[in-house]
Structures are given as C-alpha cells and as structure tokens.
N, C-alpha and C positions, 0 to 999 in steps of 0.2 A: 563647508569650507571652516577651516580652523583660521584666524587669527593670532601671531605671533608680536608682539610688539618688542621692537629690538632697538636699541640705540640709535636714534638720530633716523630711524624710518620703520615701515610697518610691512611684515613679511607676510606672502598670503603661500598658504601650502595645502594641497587639496590632499586629501583623507580620501582613497576607494576603498570601497567596500573589499574583504577579502575570502568570506565563506561560501562557500558550494552549498549545495543541497542538488547531490546528482544521482539520488535513488528515493524510491519509496520509504517514506519514515528515515531518511536521513543514512542510514548505513546500514552493512549486511546483518546486524544483530536486529534490525529494526527497533532501534530504541526512542526513535522520533524526538530526541532531543539536540539542540544546535547549544554548545555550552560554550559557544567565542562569541556569544552576543552580547558586545558591551557600549550600545545604544540604549536598545531598551530594559528598563529595569521596575519595579516595582514603584518605586516615586514618579521616573517620568510616565510612564503609563495613566499612574493614576492622577497626574498632573493639571488632566484637560486640555493638554496639547495634543493627544493621541487621538486621529481623526480618519476619516476616508481622503486619501490624497488623490485618486486619479482610477480610473478603471481600462481595461485593453479589453475591447469588445472584441469577439470573435464568431464564427458561424453555426456553434454547436452547443450541447451540454457539456459541461466539462467533468467526468467522473475522476480522469488522472490527476494524483497529486501534483501541481506546477514545481518545476526545478530551475531551479538558476547558477547557473556558470558569473562566477565574477571575475573582473578583471580583466576576461579574455582578449587577446589580440589575436584575430584573425588573420590568415595568411594573406590575403587579399591584403591588396596596398590602395589608399587613393592618392591621389596627388604626391606619393611618394614619401608619405608620414604613416604610421601607424597609427591605428585605430583601435584604442582598449574599449571595451563594450561590456556591460553588465547583462549578462542574457537571462532570458525569462522564456521557458519551453513549456508551450502548453498543446494540449494534444485534446479534439474535440470526440464527439460522437459523430459528428459530420464526416470524421475520418480525413480531419485535416491536422496537421500540425505547425505549431505556430512559433517564430522566433520574436521575441521583442526585446529591443535595446532600454532597459530601464531607467538608466542616465540621460535618456533624451526627453522633450517634451511634447516630441512628438508619439502618438499613441500608432501609427503606421509600422507592419515588421519588417524586421529585416529582411526575413523570407517566410514565405510555407510553403508547404509541401502537400499538394492532394494526394493523398493513398488509395482514391479508386471512390466507388460507390459504395454508399452506408448500405446497409440490410434494416428493413423495415421489421418493425419488432412483431409483425403479423409473421413474415415469413417463417418466424421461431417459435409461433404461436405462445408467446410469454409476453405479459406487461410488466415483470422487473423493470425493463428499460426499456420507455417510448420515450419518441416514436420511432428509433430508429437507433441502431447499433453499427458504430465503429469504433473508435481509439476509446476502451474504456480502461483497460489498464495502466499504470505508471510506467512511463519508459525509462530506461537508464543510459548515463551516459557516458562516455570513457574521457574526458577530457585529452589526457594526453593522446590517445588517437584520434584525436577530434570529430568523435562520432557517436551521435546518439541513436540508438534502438529503440526502436518499439515495436509493437503488436498489432495489428489490428484485424475488424472482422470487415470483408465485402464482398462486392457482388463481381460475377466474370461473367462477360456474354460465352454462350455455349451454340447457341442457334439464334434466330430469328425472333428474338421476343422472349426468348427464355436465358437464365443466368443461372449459375450455379454457388453454394459458398464458398468462401475460403477465409482462410488463419492464414497471414499473412504475416510473416519476421522482414524487418526492413531497418538496414543500414544506412543512415542518412549524415552527409557532411555536414558539419555544425558551423561550417561558415558559409554554407549557400544552400542546404536543403534537401541538393541533389542526392541521390540515390549511390553508396559505395559500388565498387566491383562486386558484383554477385549477387546484389540484392536487386530485388524483392526474395524470398523463399517462401513458398507454401510450406505448411506443415502438415507431417503425413507420415504414416508408419505404420506400422502396427506389430503386435507382442501377442505370444502364444497362448493360448487360451480357449476355453470349453463356453463362454458367456453365452446367450444366445442370439447376441450379433455374430459370433464368431463363425468367419469364411474359410472353409477345409486349413481349423485347426488354430487361425488368423483373427485376431480381434482387431478389427479397423480403426486407425482414430477418425471419425464423421466430422467434417466443418458443419456440417449443416445442424447436428447437435450439440457442438462444443463450444466452448469462448475461453478466452483468455481474459480471465479477470483478476488475477492477483497480480501484482507489480513485477516487474524485469527483475531477476538479482543478475550481477555480474561480479564473478568471483572468480582469479585464479585465469582470467582469460576464457573464460566459457560463460555463456547466457545461459540462464535456465526460464523455463517458460513453463505454467501451469496451466491447468482449464480446469474446466466444469462444466455443467449442462444449463440449460434455460429449464426456470421453471417443473424441473424434474419430468421431463419429458424424455422417456427412453426411445431407444437406448443409450444412456450416455455412462461414461466411467471420470472416474480422474485421472488426467493424464500431467505429465511431467518432461520436456525435451531440454536436451543438453547439445548445446551448437557451439561449435569454434567460434570464438567473437570476432576475430580476423578475416576465415576463410568462411564461415557459415556452411561448413559440413557439420552436418549432424554426428553427436557422440554417444547420445542415450535415450533410450525412452524409455518411463516406469510406466504401467496403468495400476490404479489402485485395487480396482477390482477384476481381474482380466478371466474369474472362473465361472462355473454358471449357478453357484448356492446363493437362489434367492431369499433368502432368512429375513431380509428389511422388507421384503413384498414391492420390491423396485426393481423394474423391468435392468437386465442386465447388470444388475450390481451394485449401478450407481457409484456413491462414494466424492462425489466432484469436489476439487479445491476449486473454493472460490474466497474464503475468509474476507468478506466485505472488500476485496480489492487490497487486501493487505500484502504487501510480497512476502514471497518464501525468504524464509531466516537463516543464516550461513555462521557458523562457529569458525573458529581460526583452522581450523583440521581443513577444512571443505565439507563438513559434515551440511547438509541439507536438510530443514526442519521446517514441517505442517501440520496442518491438520483436515481431515475431511468431513464430507457429509454426510447426512442421511446414506446408509447402504449395506450390502453383506458384509459378516464379518466372516474367518474362519481360520485366524492365525491360530486359534486354542488349539486345534486338532492338523494340526502344519498345513492347514490352506495357506490361500494368498490372497485371500481377501479383506479391506482395508479399511472398510469401512464404517465412520463415527469413530475416529480413532485419531494420536497421537504417532506423527510418526518421522525416524531418522532414516536417511537413506544418504548412500554415498555413490560418486559417480567412478568407475576404477576402470581398468582397460576391457573388461568384459561388459560394460555399461555399468544401469543402476544396482547395488546391494542393497536390501533392507538391512540396518542395522539395529535394531529395536522400535517398539510400537507400545503404545497402551490403549487399552480396547475398555469402557466401562464395563465396570459386570452388570449392570443393569441397561445394558446399549441396546436390546431386543425391545426392551419398554419405552427408550429414548427416542428409537426409531418410531414408536408405531403414533409417538404424541410430538412427532418430527421437531424436536426440542435434541438437536445434534451439536456434533463439537466442532462443525467446517465454518462457523459464522464470523469468526471475531479475527483469526491471527494468532500469533505466535511469537514471543519474545527471549531471545537468548539473553539471559542476563551477563552482564561483563564481569569479570573479575569472580564470577563463579561459577559453579554446573550446572546450575539453574535451568530450566526453559518452563515457560508460563505461558499460559492458555485460558480459552475459557470458550462457552458456545451458550446455545436458546437457552439450556437451564440456568441455573442461578446459581451455581457453582465454579469455583474458580479452579483452577488445577497446575500443582507446580511436580514437574518431572526434574529428575536427576539426568543427564545428557547422555549419561555412560549406558543406566539400564531406567527406562520406562516405566516396567512393571511386568509388560503384559498385559494376557488378560485372565480371571477368573471367574467365575459365574456366582460365586459368592462373597467376594470383598475383593475392592481397589488395591494392588501393589504401585500404587502411585505413590508419591510423597507427600502429597497433599493433593488434597480434594475438600471443599467446604463452602458453605452457601455466602457468598461473600459477594453477591450481587444481587438486586431485589428482581430481574425479571430478566434475567441473559446479556452476552454481550454481543453485538454488530461491531466494535470496533476495538482495536488493538488495544494492548496495553503499551505504558512506553514509562523509561526508565530514566532515572537522575541519582547522582552521589552528592547530594547535599551535605555542606561541610555543618549545617549546624541540625540535622535530622541522620543523617549517616545515607543510602541508599536505598531510594523507594522506586516502588514500581507503582503506577498510576493507574487507574481502571475509571472506563465511563460509561455503563452499563444502561441499560435500557432502563427508563422512567427511573432514572439512579442519581443517586450525589456522583459527583467526581471525589474519586478516595484514593487514597494512598498506603502503603501497606510497606512497614519497612522488612528487608533485607537482614536477617539476623542469625547466626548458629545454623547457615547451610536452609534455611526455611524464610517460611514469608511468615510474617507476625498475621494471625488470622484477626486480629481487632482492626481497626484504619488508625493510621499513626495522624490522620488528619483528614475532614472532607468538607467539601462543600455545602452552602445553604442552597444552591438553585439544583433542580434536578434536568437532566437533559433530556427530553420528552423522543418516542420511538423514532431511532434507533439509539439513541443516547447521544455520545459527546465525542466527536472525531477529534483526537489529541495531538499538538505536538507541544514541545517545550523550549525555551532556550531560558539559557543564565550566562552570566561571567564565569567559567569555571564551575566553582561549588559555592558560588555566591549569586543574591538579585534573579532568583527562578522567578520563570512565570509560567504556567500553564495555558495555554490557548486552545479553546474547544471552539468547535463547528457544532452546533446541532440545530434543532426547529421547532418552530410552532406554527401549527396551522399551513405547513409549505414554506413557511418562512425561515431564510437563512438566519442565524444569532451568532455572531461571534462572541466568546468570552474571554476575558484575560481575568485568573488568580495567580494571586502569590502562591508560590508551589510551598513553601515551607507553613502557610496559614491558607488552606484552600478557603477554609470561610470568609477569607478577606476577597472580595471579589472586585479589581480592581479596573474595572471598565467594561460594557459592553455594547456591541452596536447599535441597540436599543435609547441608547439615552437620547440623541440628537436625531432626528429624520434623515438627515444629509450624512448619515453613518450607514444609511441601511443597508443588509449583505446584498438583499435582492431573492431570489428563488433559492430556496436550500439544497446544497449538491448532496447527493447520498452518499452516505459512508465516507466524504473525502477530508483528510485532515487537513488545515490552513499549513502555508511553508512559513517559519521565521529564517531570515537572513537578511544581516548589514543592517539591521533598525528599519526593517518592512515586512507586513506580512500578508502575504499573497493569500487568500481566498478565492476557491473556484467559487462557479453558481451555474444552476439551471437558465438565467435570465442571459447567455450567450456576453458573456464579459468574465474578465477576472479581475477581484478589486484589490487594489493597496492601499494599506493602513499603513499610516506611522506619525512622527512627531512633527507637526509644525514649527516652524524657526520660533 
C-alpha cells in the first residue's frame, strides 16, 4: 500500500500487481524473462529485506513451473461485489491442480481439481520420476477465455483390479476448476510408418510408453503438446499433438521417428521430446521449434527420422510439415555416449533470426531459423557450435536485452557457472560477457530473469546441493555479484530440490517449486 501526503489529509491508494506468467518461461519464445518487475531490483534484494514470506502446501511433488494470473476478477460474484484475486496455479505429480489467491493471508486454495489416479513409477519401470507420475508439464492459461489447460498421466480402470494408463488433456474453468465442455480428451492417434511397433503400416501413440514432459504451448488458438518416453524404455518416439483450444479437436500429429531404421541402437527409433520440461518454442509466424533426444536419424538420406536433432515444424491444413532441421555430424557417436540434444530446450531469440539450444555434451548451438543446416557426415552447417559449457545443459537458456550490455543469452550448465553471451552481428559471442563465481551442481541452474525494462536486471536460479534446493539471485549485468541466496539464514531454506523447474518471478514475488509438497513465496519484508 502506497501512502500519498495531500494538503490537510492522507490518502491511501492500493497498487495491485499486473504481471501475468501464463506459460512456461513467460512467453512463446521461452525467454524466461519478466521485464516489468518494479519491486525487485539488485539493491532491494541485497538489502537484507528479501526473505521467505510464506508457503502454499500441496499434495505432491511440483515438477511444473507455477503460473501467475494477477488482478483477476472471476465471473462469480460474492455478496454482489467483484472479487479481485492474484492467482497462483500449481500442478502436482499426485494429479492435483491448485488455485491459490496470493493476496489473501490464508493458504487454503480457491479451488482444487483432482485429475485422476497418478501412475506409480514402477508401472513404467523408470526411476526418473518417483514415487508417482501425474502432472509433470507446465500448464498454459488463456486469460481471455478464463481457461487453464493441463495435461496429466493417470490410471483408469478397465477390469476389476486392473488399470490402463492414459495421457489426458484437460480444459478447466479458471474461476472454479471445473472441466469445460468437451474436456477431458485422451491423447491418441497414429502416423504412417515402418517402425517395429507399427501395426498395419501405422505407428500408434502408446500412452503406457509416452509422457508429456515439455510445457504446453498455446499460439493462435492452437494447443501444442509434446511427448517423450520413460528411461528409454522402448518402443517409444517423440510426438507433437496439435488441438483446437476451444473445441479440443485434434488438428495434427507429428512423430519424430516413424520408420524402422534403428541406427541409434534404440528400439523403434526413439527421438523423444522432453527438454527437461521446457516448453516447445514458437516464433511470430507460428512455426514450432524443439530438440530431440537419442534416436534414429535418416534425414540425410531423404528419410523421416529426427533423433538427436534440432527441428522446426509448422502446422498446416494437411497437418505438420518439417521446415528445417539440424543433426550433428557426429550424431552416431553422441548417441553411443548418450550425449544428445534433447536435454535442455530451445530459445527463439527476439528481434533476430536465431534459435539457441544445447544438450548433454559441452557444446552450445546457434541456428538460423530459416535454415538450420541439415546433416553432413563430415562437418556441421549450423551457424555456431562451440564448447560453451562445462558438462552439458539440462536447463534452458534465457534472454534479456540489457541497456548496459545489449542483448544477452544466459546459460546455467551442469557443474558450471551461470554465463551470459552477447548477441552481436547475427551470432553469439563465444566468450562469456559475464559469469558467476558459483557453480550449479547437477543438473545445473534452472533460470528465470526479471528487470525494470532494460535496467535493474536479476537472474534467479534454482539449483541443488545433496538434494536441497538453493535459490540464488545474481545481478544480470555482473553475474559475479551474488545478491542473495536462500542459505544465508535457515528460515529461508527452500526444501527438497524440484528437478529442472525454474522459479517464477512476478509482482515482487518469487515462487519456488519444491519436492517438499509446497511452493515457497519469497519477497521483500516491509
């Protein structure tokens, strides 16, 4: 509450927050940056006033990035007056979606939506996520339509004591959490192919083998949902579904490895899309960008296998069409060493033609979005590839146009410092502009950024040490300046680290997911 001194009186005017975070990493480019943060700046965060303020309890681990809808007025009325709420949307691996009002002192949710029984990790023979798998991808919110879209994995009964697994798309009323008309929809379909799991020339989407890990994308009224596998347990593939957001009607289906060549040595081709939970990226023309994990490749011989690649696709009247791709010249060796491109996610660099990404090897990759360069067995035709990280990326890059340093792309690699590289002359500088003095332990530093326009920038990171989460704040123009971290005082402790998930920064608050069945809220004390 701001206090203004007027002649003969004191007037009180409450200023409501106004920044939304409706999708994973803030926008469809996946910049991960909130450039309208006027409360948090390097001075205020380093002042000793920044602390853990409260926690919202939930019923399971939080893999999905928390989302924020500020200054929201539901259609529901109470006592004949409008209710203005600042909503926090949280999904759990126990298959519950929560809606909290952060403007209230109570930690009770506005509503909860229980979306079916979660799947025990033993049922997929994989320990990557344990003990259960439910909501693990970041939802997306259409504020104008008052709808939150979420995908989950669940069990449904088929006979007495028996269940089958489904991957399910829900459209929920943002006011109540109730299912909208036509919701939910089970992801299903097939594409023509010759992979070993093909049936009568059709490769089916198998929900027992596949999981939606990347954050959802909403663009021009179309929902995009990407899937990969569990622990390379074949047969599996990479998939992208497209749905009409209002009608929940399927518009397209893309498979990364529909044919039978298995030069990666992985059954059925693989090429999963998981990107450590980072969302599919999108440009202003509606083209979709992603990276794939270990898998078969054959685009060099006019095939259709897109394992261990960067790819660009576009949805048209006849479904998805591949626009351009890049497969490293040493892809076979990368597959054999499990050093693929699918571990990090990609960034569409605003006001440029660049796409930036990385993977499990030390290299960073920069592509021209009109032509990635394809595949050559002797040399890479991509714009840039150089060893810019210590030991690979399991987190996505973020972007800020700094008034002091110009456009910057930030990386937080495994066992590496947080680094920024300048965008100059249509490329990235191959020497860091600035870097931190603290390394992020495996899997590195999941990042978000905040600033007041092109000044007062902060890079927020979530990393771990021996399973404990650590939130850090760095001055974006000088990453060597660690402004604050959650281990300074015991009362600011994060709890159990939430794997791969970045913090969410909005309206003077930093929302931090945990595996301690809670979301923490950090901010400035009065």
